[in-house]
C-alpha positions as CSV (number, residue, x, y, z in Angstrom):
1,P,148.3,99.4,-28.4
2,R,145.7,102.1,-29.1
3,D,146.1,105.3,-31.0
4,T,145.8,107.7,-28.0
5,A,146.1,110.8,-30.2
6,T,142.6,110.2,-31.7
7,E,140.8,109.5,-28.4
8,T,138.4,112.0,-27.0
9,P,138.3,113.1,-23.3
10,E,135.5,110.7,-22.5
11,L,137.4,107.7,-23.9
12,R,140.5,108.1,-21.7
13,T,141.3,104.8,-20.3
14,A,142.1,104.0,-16.7
15,T,143.9,102.2,-13.9
16,R,143.5,100.8,-10.5
17,N,145.5,100.7,-7.3
18,V,145.9,97.3,-5.7
19,T,148.3,98.2,-2.9
20,S,145.9,97.0,-0.2
21,G,145.6,93.5,-1.6
22,K,147.1,90.7,0.3
23,R,149.4,89.5,-2.4
24,L,150.5,92.9,-3.4
25,G,150.9,93.8,0.2
26,Q,153.5,91.0,0.5
27,K,155.3,92.4,-2.5
28,M,155.3,95.9,-0.9
29,R,156.7,94.5,2.3
30,N,159.6,92.9,0.4
31,A,160.3,96.0,-1.8
32,F,159.6,98.8,0.6
33,P,160.4,97.9,4.2
34,L,160.7,101.5,5.3
35,A,157.2,102.3,4.2
36,V,155.6,99.3,5.7
37,A,157.4,99.9,9.0
38,I,155.5,103.1,9.6
39,L,152.1,102.4,8.0
40,L,150.3,103.3,11.2
41,A,147.6,106.0,11.3
42,L,144.1,107.2,12.1
43,P,141.5,108.3,9.6
44,I,140.9,111.9,8.9
45,A,138.1,114.0,7.5
46,R,138.2,115.3,4.0
47,P,136.3,118.5,3.4
48,V,135.4,119.6,-0.1
49,C,138.0,121.4,-2.3
50,A,137.0,124.3,-4.6
51,E,137.1,124.0,-8.4
52,D,140.1,125.6,-10.1
53,E,138.6,127.2,-13.2
54,K,142.0,127.7,-14.9
55,S,143.0,124.0,-14.9
56,V,139.6,122.4,-15.5
57,A,138.8,121.3,-19.0
58,K,135.4,122.4,-20.3
59,Y,133.6,119.8,-22.4
60,T,130.8,122.0,-23.8
61,G,129.2,120.4,-26.8
62,I,130.8,116.9,-26.3
63,P,128.3,114.1,-25.7
64,E,127.9,112.5,-22.3
65,P,130.6,110.0,-21.5
66,F,128.2,107.1,-21.4
67,E,126.7,107.8,-24.8
68,K,130.1,108.2,-26.5
69,A,131.6,105.2,-24.8
70,F,128.6,103.0,-25.8
71,R,128.8,104.1,-29.4
72,D,132.5,103.2,-29.5
73,L,131.8,99.8,-28.0
74,V,129.1,99.1,-30.7
75,T,131.6,100.1,-33.3
76,E,134.2,97.7,-31.9
77,I,131.7,94.8,-32.0
78,E,130.5,95.6,-35.5
79,T,134.1,95.9,-36.8
80,A,134.9,92.5,-35.3
81,A,131.7,91.0,-36.8
82,E,132.8,92.0,-40.3
83,E,136.0,89.8,-40.0
84,K,134.5,86.6,-38.6
85,P,131.7,85.3,-36.3
86,T,131.5,87.3,-33.1
87,H,130.0,86.4,-29.8
88,V,129.2,88.9,-26.9
89,A,128.9,88.4,-23.2
90,W,127.7,91.1,-20.7
91,L,128.9,91.1,-17.1
92,I,126.7,93.6,-15.1
93,D,127.4,95.0,-11.6
94,Q,124.5,94.4,-9.3
95,S,125.4,97.0,-6.7
96,N,123.0,99.7,-5.5
97,S,125.2,102.4,-6.9
98,M,124.8,100.9,-10.4
99,S,121.0,101.2,-10.4
100,G,120.9,104.2,-12.6
101,M,123.5,103.0,-15.1
102,R,121.9,99.6,-15.4
103,K,118.6,101.2,-16.3
104,H,120.2,103.5,-18.8
105,L,122.2,100.7,-20.3
106,A,119.1,98.5,-20.8
107,E,117.3,101.4,-22.4
108,T,120.2,102.2,-24.8
109,I,120.6,98.5,-25.8
110,G,116.8,98.3,-26.4
111,K,117.0,101.2,-28.9
112,L,119.7,99.5,-31.1
113,D,118.8,98.3,-34.6
114,S,118.1,94.6,-34.5
115,K,120.5,94.2,-37.4
116,S,123.4,95.6,-35.4
117,A,126.1,93.0,-34.6
118,A,126.0,94.3,-31.0
119,V,122.6,92.6,-30.4
120,S,122.2,90.2,-33.3
121,S,125.3,88.2,-32.2
122,S,124.8,85.3,-29.8
123,T,124.8,87.1,-26.4
124,L,125.3,85.9,-22.8
125,V,124.3,88.0,-19.8
126,A,125.6,87.5,-16.3
127,A,125.7,89.6,-13.1
128,F,128.1,89.9,-10.2
129,G,128.0,91.3,-6.7
130,S,129.0,89.2,-3.7
131,S,128.5,86.2,-6.0
132,F,128.3,85.4,-9.7
133,T,124.9,84.8,-11.4
134,M,124.4,83.4,-14.9
135,L,121.2,85.0,-16.3
136,T,121.1,83.4,-19.7
137,P,122.0,79.7,-19.7
138,E,121.6,79.8,-23.4
139,P,122.7,82.7,-25.7
140,V,120.0,85.2,-26.5
141,H,119.6,87.5,-29.6
142,G,117.9,90.8,-30.3
143,P,117.9,94.2,-28.4
144,K,114.6,93.4,-26.6
145,S,115.7,90.1,-25.1
146,I,119.1,91.6,-23.9
147,A,117.5,94.8,-22.6
148,E,114.8,92.9,-20.6
149,T,117.4,90.5,-19.1
150,I,119.5,93.5,-17.9
151,S,116.4,95.3,-16.6
152,A,115.4,92.3,-14.5
153,I,118.7,92.1,-12.6
154,D,118.2,92.2,-8.9
155,K,120.1,94.6,-6.6
156,D,122.8,93.1,-4.5
157,N,122.8,94.8,-1.0
158,S,125.9,93.1,0.3
159,G,128.2,96.0,-0.6
160,E,130.7,93.5,-2.2
161,E,131.7,93.7,-5.9
162,N,133.7,90.6,-6.8
163,C,134.2,91.7,-10.4
164,I,137.3,89.6,-11.3
165,S,135.7,86.4,-9.9
166,G,132.7,87.2,-12.2
167,V,135.1,87.6,-15.2
168,L,136.7,84.2,-14.4
169,A,133.3,82.5,-14.0
170,L,131.8,84.0,-17.2
171,A,135.0,83.4,-19.2
172,R,134.8,79.6,-18.4
173,V,131.4,79.5,-19.9
174,F,132.0,82.0,-22.7
175,M,135.1,80.2,-24.0
176,K,132.9,77.3,-25.1
177,T,130.7,79.5,-27.3
178,G,131.2,79.2,-31.1
179,E,134.3,78.0,-32.9
180,R,137.8,78.2,-31.4
181,N,138.9,81.1,-33.6
182,D,135.7,83.2,-33.4
183,H,135.8,86.7,-31.9
184,R,134.6,86.8,-28.3
185,I,133.9,90.1,-26.6
186,L,133.3,90.2,-22.9
187,I,131.9,93.6,-21.6
188,I,132.0,94.6,-18.0
189,A,129.6,97.3,-16.8
190,T,130.5,98.7,-13.4
191,D,131.1,101.9,-11.5
192,E,133.7,100.5,-9.1
193,A,137.1,99.0,-9.2
194,G,136.0,95.8,-7.4
195,D,137.1,94.0,-4.2
196,D,138.8,90.9,-5.5
197,Y,141.6,92.5,-7.6
198,F,144.2,90.1,-6.3
199,E,142.9,87.5,-8.9
200,F,143.2,89.8,-11.9
201,E,146.3,88.1,-13.4
202,L,144.4,84.8,-13.5
203,A,141.7,86.5,-15.5
204,V,144.2,88.0,-17.8
205,K,145.8,84.6,-18.6
206,L,142.4,82.8,-19.0
207,C,140.9,85.5,-21.3
208,S,144.1,85.8,-23.4
209,R,144.4,82.0,-23.8
210,T,140.7,81.6,-24.8
211,N,140.6,84.5,-27.3
212,I,138.3,86.7,-25.2
213,R,138.8,90.4,-25.5
214,V,137.6,92.3,-22.4
215,F,136.0,95.7,-22.6
216,C,134.6,97.8,-19.8
217,L,132.1,100.6,-19.4
218,G,133.3,102.0,-16.2
219,N,134.1,105.0,-14.0
220,V,137.0,107.4,-14.1
221,S,139.4,106.9,-11.2
222,P,139.9,109.7,-8.7
223,F,143.4,111.1,-8.7
224,G,145.9,109.2,-6.6
225,T,143.4,107.6,-4.3
226,R,141.3,104.5,-4.1
227,R,138.3,106.1,-2.5
228,G,135.6,107.8,-4.6
229,Y,132.1,108.8,-3.6
230,V,128.6,108.3,-4.7
231,S,125.8,110.9,-3.9
232,W,123.0,108.8,-2.3
233,T,119.5,110.3,-1.8
234,Y,117.5,108.9,1.2
235,D,113.7,108.5,1.1
236,D,113.3,111.8,3.0
237,G,115.4,113.7,0.4
238,Y,118.6,113.9,2.4
239,V,121.7,113.5,0.2
240,E,125.0,112.0,1.5
241,R,128.3,111.2,-0.2
242,I,129.1,107.6,0.5
243,P,132.6,106.2,-0.2
244,I,133.2,103.4,-2.7
245,N,136.3,101.9,-4.2
246,Q,137.0,103.6,-7.6
247,G,140.7,103.8,-8.0
248,P,143.4,104.9,-8.0
249,E,144.9,105.0,-11.5
250,T,148.3,103.4,-10.7
251,I,149.2,100.0,-9.4
252,W,151.0,101.7,-6.4
253,R,150.1,105.0,-4.9
254,M,152.4,107.5,-6.4
255,V,150.9,110.8,-5.1
256,P,150.7,111.2,-1.4
257,D,147.2,112.5,-0.6
258,W,148.1,114.0,2.8
259,P,145.8,116.7,4.1
260,S,147.2,120.2,3.9
261,M,146.2,121.1,7.5
262,T,143.7,123.7,6.4
263,V,140.0,124.0,5.5
264,P,138.9,123.4,2.9
265,E,141.2,120.4,2.3
266,I,142.4,119.2,-1.1
267,D,139.8,116.5,-1.8
268,F,141.4,114.0,-4.1
269,S,138.2,112.1,-4.5
270,R,136.8,115.1,-6.5
271,I,139.8,115.3,-8.9
272,S,139.7,113.2,-12.1
273,S,142.9,111.2,-12.9
274,G,141.9,111.1,-16.6
275,F,142.2,107.3,-16.4
276,G,140.3,104.4,-14.8
277,P,141.1,101.8,-12.1
278,W,144.4,100.1,-12.8
279,V,143.3,96.5,-12.6
280,L,140.4,96.8,-15.0
281,E,142.5,98.8,-17.4
282,R,145.3,96.3,-17.2
283,L,142.7,93.5,-17.9
284,C,141.3,95.2,-20.9
285,R,144.6,96.2,-22.5
286,A,146.2,92.8,-21.9
287,T,143.4,91.0,-23.7
288,G,143.2,93.4,-26.7
289,G,140.1,95.3,-25.4
290,R,139.6,98.8,-24.1
291,Y,138.5,100.5,-21.0
292,L,135.8,103.0,-22.0
293,I,135.0,105.8,-19.5
294,A,131.2,105.8,-19.3
295,K,131.0,107.8,-16.0
296,D,133.0,110.9,-15.1
297,D,131.2,113.0,-12.5
298,M,134.4,114.5,-11.0
299,E,134.2,118.2,-10.4
300,I,137.8,118.8,-11.5
301,R,138.8,117.4,-14.9
302,F,141.6,117.9,-17.3
303,D,142.3,117.8,-21.0
304,A,142.7,114.2,-22.3
305,E,145.5,115.2,-24.8
306,V,147.6,116.7,-22.0
307,M,146.9,113.7,-19.7
308,S,148.0,111.2,-22.4
309,K,151.6,112.0,-21.6
310,F,151.0,110.9,-18.0
311,E,149.7,107.4,-18.8
312,P,150.5,104.9,-16.0
313,D,152.6,101.9,-16.5
314,Y,150.4,98.9,-17.2
315,T,153.1,96.3,-17.0
316,S,152.1,93.3,-14.9
317,W,153.1,94.0,-11.3
318,N,154.9,90.7,-11.0
319,S,156.4,90.5,-14.5
320,E,160.0,89.7,-15.2
321,K,160.4,93.1,-16.9
322,R,159.3,95.0,-13.8
323,R,161.6,92.9,-11.6
324,E,164.5,93.6,-13.8
325,Q,163.9,97.3,-13.9
326,F,163.3,97.6,-10.1
327,P,167.0,98.0,-9.0
328,F,167.6,100.7,-11.6
329,Q,164.6,102.9,-10.6
330,P,165.6,104.4,-7.2
331,L,163.6,107.6,-7.7
332,H,160.5,105.7,-8.9
333,N,160.8,103.4,-5.9
334,A,161.2,106.3,-3.5
335,V,158.0,107.9,-4.9
336,I,156.1,104.7,-4.3
337,T,157.5,104.4,-0.8
338,A,156.4,108.0,0.0
339,G,153.0,107.3,-1.5
340,A,152.6,104.3,0.8
341,L,153.0,106.6,3.8
342,S,149.8,108.5,2.8
343,G,146.2,107.6,2.4
344,P,143.1,107.8,4.6
345,N,144.9,106.3,7.6
346,S,148.2,108.2,7.3
347,L,148.3,111.3,9.4
348,Q,146.8,112.4,12.8
349,I,146.1,116.0,12.0
350,P,146.0,118.4,15.0
351,F,142.6,119.8,15.8
352,P,142.7,123.6,15.2
353,F,140.1,124.6,17.9
354,M,141.0,125.0,21.6
355,R,138.3,125.8,24.1
356,A,139.5,128.7,26.2
357,D,136.9,129.6,28.8
358,T,139.5,128.7,31.5
359,A,143.3,128.4,31.5
360,D,143.2,124.8,32.5
361,R,140.8,123.9,29.8
362,L,143.0,125.7,27.2
363,R,146.2,123.9,28.3
364,S,144.4,120.5,28.2
365,D,143.2,121.1,24.6
366,I,146.6,122.4,23.5
367,T,148.3,119.3,24.9
368,M,146.0,117.0,22.8
369,S,146.8,119.0,19.6
370,Q,150.5,118.9,20.3
371,R,150.5,115.1,20.4
372,S,149.0,115.1,16.9
373,C,151.6,117.6,15.7
374,R,154.4,115.3,16.7
375,S,152.7,112.4,14.8
376,T,152.3,114.5,11.7
377,E,156.0,115.7,11.8
378,Y,157.1,112.1,12.2
379,V,155.4,110.9,9.0
380,A,156.5,113.9,7.0
381,N,160.1,113.4,8.1
382,K,160.0,109.7,7.1
383,A,158.8,110.6,3.7
384,L,161.4,113.3,3.2
385,L,164.1,110.9,4.4
386,V,163.2,108.6,1.5
387,L,162.6,111.3,-1.2
388,E,165.7,113.3,-0.4
389,S,168.0,110.3,-0.5
390,V,167.5,109.9,-4.2
391,E,167.2,113.6,-5.2
392,P,170.7,113.9,-6.9
393,G,169.9,111.2,-9.5
394,K,166.5,112.8,-10.4
395,E,167.8,113.9,-13.9
396,E,167.9,110.2,-15.0
397,V,164.1,109.9,-14.7
398,V,162.3,109.7,-18.1
399,S,158.6,109.2,-17.2
400,P,156.7,112.6,-16.9
401,R,154.4,110.9,-14.3
402,T,157.3,109.9,-12.1
403,Q,158.9,113.4,-12.4
404,A,155.7,115.1,-11.5
405,S,155.0,112.7,-8.7
406,Y,158.4,113.2,-7.2
407,D,158.3,117.0,-7.2
408,L,154.8,117.0,-5.9
409,S,155.6,114.4,-3.2
410,I,158.6,116.2,-1.8
411,G,156.9,119.6,-2.1
412,R,153.9,118.4,-0.1
413,A,156.0,116.6,2.5
414,L,158.1,119.8,3.1
415,A,154.9,121.9,3.3
416,I,153.3,119.6,5.9
417,Q,156.6,119.4,7.9
418,I,156.7,123.2,8.0
419,R,153.1,123.6,8.9
420,A,153.2,121.0,11.7
421,L,156.4,122.6,13.1
422,Q,154.8,126.1,13.0
423,F,151.6,124.8,14.5
424,N,153.4,123.2,17.4
425,Q,155.5,126.3,18.1
426,L,152.4,128.5,18.3
427,L,150.7,126.0,20.6
428,A,153.7,125.8,22.9
429,Q,153.8,129.6,23.1
430,R,150.1,130.0,23.8
431,K,150.2,127.1,26.4
432,G,152.9,128.9,28.3
433,E,151.1,132.2,28.2
434,A,147.7,130.7,29.0
435,L,146.2,133.7,27.2
436,L,142.4,133.7,27.0
437,P,140.5,135.5,24.3
438,M,138.7,138.7,24.9
439,P,135.1,138.1,26.1
440,P,132.6,137.1,24.9
441,D,134.9,134.8,22.8
442,N,135.8,131.5,24.5
443,T,137.5,129.5,21.7
444,W,140.9,129.9,20.0
445,Q,141.4,128.7,16.5
446,L,144.6,128.4,14.4
447,V,143.9,129.4,10.8
448,A,146.1,129.2,7.7
449,A,148.3,132.2,6.9
450,K,150.6,133.0,4.1
451,T,153.5,134.3,6.2
452,V,155.5,132.7,8.9
453,D,157.6,134.0,11.8
454,D,161.2,135.0,11.0
455,N,163.2,131.8,11.2
456,P,166.1,131.2,8.8
457,A,165.9,127.4,9.1
458,I,162.2,127.4,8.3
459,E,162.6,130.0,5.5
460,K,165.1,127.7,3.9
461,Q,162.7,124.8,4.0
462,I,159.9,127.0,2.6
463,A,162.1,128.1,-0.3
464,K,162.8,124.4,-1.1
465,A,159.1,123.5,-0.9
466,E,158.2,126.4,-3.2
467,H,160.9,125.4,-5.7
468,H,159.4,121.9,-6.1
469,L,155.8,123.0,-6.1
470,Q,156.4,125.8,-8.6
471,K,158.3,123.4,-10.8
472,V,155.3,121.1,-11.0
473,V,153.0,124.0,-11.9
474,R,155.5,125.3,-14.5
475,E,156.4,121.9,-16.2
476,H,153.1,120.0,-15.9
477,E,150.5,122.7,-16.4
478,G,146.9,121.5,-17.0
479,T,147.3,118.3,-15.0
480,P,146.1,117.2,-11.5
481,F,149.7,117.4,-10.4
482,A,149.8,121.1,-11.1
483,Y,146.3,121.6,-9.7
484,V,147.4,120.1,-6.3
485,A,150.7,122.1,-6.3
486,K,148.8,125.3,-6.9
487,K,146.5,124.6,-4.0
488,E,149.5,124.0,-1.8
489,L,151.1,127.3,-2.8
490,E,147.9,129.2,-2.4
491,R,147.5,127.8,1.1
492,G,150.9,129.1,2.3
493,F,152.9,127.7,5.2
494,G,152.0,129.7,8.3
495,W,149.3,130.0,10.9
496,T,147.7,132.8,12.8
497,W,145.4,133.0,15.9
498,T,141.7,133.9,15.7
499,S,139.0,133.7,18.4
500,H,135.3,132.8,18.4
501,H,132.4,132.5,20.7
502,V,130.9,129.1,20.8
503,D,127.6,128.2,22.6
504,Y,128.7,125.0,24.2
505,P,125.6,122.9,25.1
506,S,124.9,122.5,28.7
507,D,123.8,118.9,28.4
508,I,127.3,117.7,27.4
509,Q,129.9,116.5,29.8
510,L,133.1,118.5,29.3
511,E,135.7,116.5,31.3
512,K,137.5,115.5,28.2
513,P,139.2,118.0,25.9
514,F,138.8,118.3,22.2
515,G,140.9,115.8,20.2
516,N,141.8,116.1,16.6
517,F,140.6,115.0,13.2
518,G,141.7,111.4,14.0
519,N,140.2,108.7,16.2
520,S,141.6,110.2,19.4
521,R,138.9,112.8,19.3
522,P,136.4,112.0,22.2
523,T,132.8,111.5,21.2
524,D,131.3,113.6,24.0
525,Q,132.4,116.9,22.6
526,L,132.8,117.8,19.0
527,L,133.1,121.0,16.9
528,R,132.2,121.5,13.3
529,L,132.3,124.5,11.0
530,G,129.0,126.3,10.5
531,P,127.8,127.9,7.3
532,D,129.6,131.1,8.2
533,G,132.9,129.3,8.6
534,K,132.8,129.6,12.4
535,P,132.9,126.7,14.8
536,V,129.6,125.3,16.2
537,A,129.4,122.8,19.1
538,I,127.6,119.6,18.6
539,G,126.9,116.9,21.1
540,R,126.3,113.1,21.3
541,P,124.4,111.4,18.5
542,G,120.7,111.7,19.2
543,S,120.9,115.0,21.1
544,R,119.3,118.2,19.8
545,Y,122.7,119.3,18.7
546,R,123.5,116.3,16.5
547,P,121.0,114.2,14.4
548,E,120.8,110.5,14.7
549,K,123.3,108.7,12.6
550,R,121.8,107.2,9.5
551,E,122.2,103.6,8.4
552,R,124.2,103.9,5.2
553,P,123.3,101.6,2.3
554,K,125.9,99.2,1.1
555,L,126.9,100.3,-2.3
């Protein structure tokens, strides 16, 4: 075990969620039948969240994560070399998104003193993408040879990162290097969590048995979600955020990243967890190595000392210890079940815009949004059914992460339930009235409001939601849990009507109504928010109202 008290923010190690893997999926089906039964959904859009200055740690004066992580890695190698002969193997990610880091890594290695054990030891270099490539059949020595080998790595445009397969392949070669009891250090350089995580326990066993310590220069995991983003610049200068797999930090999702039914949404992909992908962290720790965060470009970050109290459980997911503890952790299991009900395919959020140039058109759009409301209420009710069933025994929980996850989960589930109910009630009222906005406005929009209509039943639920969210803020200040809880409280629980004028393009067929943020939205008529926050109509791809869709690179 490491001394976490002496670690700097850039060295905070990490985790990885493997809930979507086939083998883990089978475990989840056995352990959480309720969750699996309702894992149906449509994808939703995730607008950007604003930075919370109060809960974001400022790292002024601290070196860049990569430089600090690399220096610590060199120290680990040199310390090992002082004890006995040490051999090094590099496993480099070939993906497009790693281009900048590969170049910087090669330059940094090339500047090392040739007497440093990090480059003077016998060194193997390999690369992985969709397949494994051994770049140095025989060990090489010296900073120049290693740097040139890394610089010459070709990009892999497949979009696949089979990291664990690469570890297994390299370990089978590396284990034959040197004497049996020599130190062997295998270093992974990547900015993703990998796609073949279901084989990681095989890699743990092989590396442990052959005296190979695994280190990783990698990315920080986004908070509670698998999906992170990379800013990609096209040849014409256009910049787009492209999704890649970078997390989450726990083996199972323990924080439901449902949307808050407002704009801007809470974007979990911009919140740092303070840790890295679970699988790679588990691999490093189990073999005596370390996961070193070399890349943390999250907009919202937190103090490492505070986050050390919320370290995930790195016990093997199929270990005897975990199986023995399972029946005695009802609250922990409920949090995982509720987390399984969230994610990018969890909720069908109602579209807040209703075209209202005619009463028939208004009723048609309202009907579509009401369908989404019922779907949203259903998922929130299912999560609450699980979470509230174990609430009386909550005092028995010891883990701060589980406590924070529970209160945040039930607070968010209640908030979404209340908002969906209020949304549906206002839609039903407006549908019955068929009230059109005052000209020249021709579009109704439901926007977030702090207050709600007088309703004792709803007020009771609001009080309960506020209790759990305020508890997270009060007891877990300076963490991503408190950050999300604050955002929920700031958003409020109500809705209010506002109207806009939208110039609907005449070249668009309008037989179909607006849909929602999910897949049921028709492609022949869309709205987006303009720079001023008002809705703007856009048409089919290729029309003058909507640019041609770009072909995304596979990262």
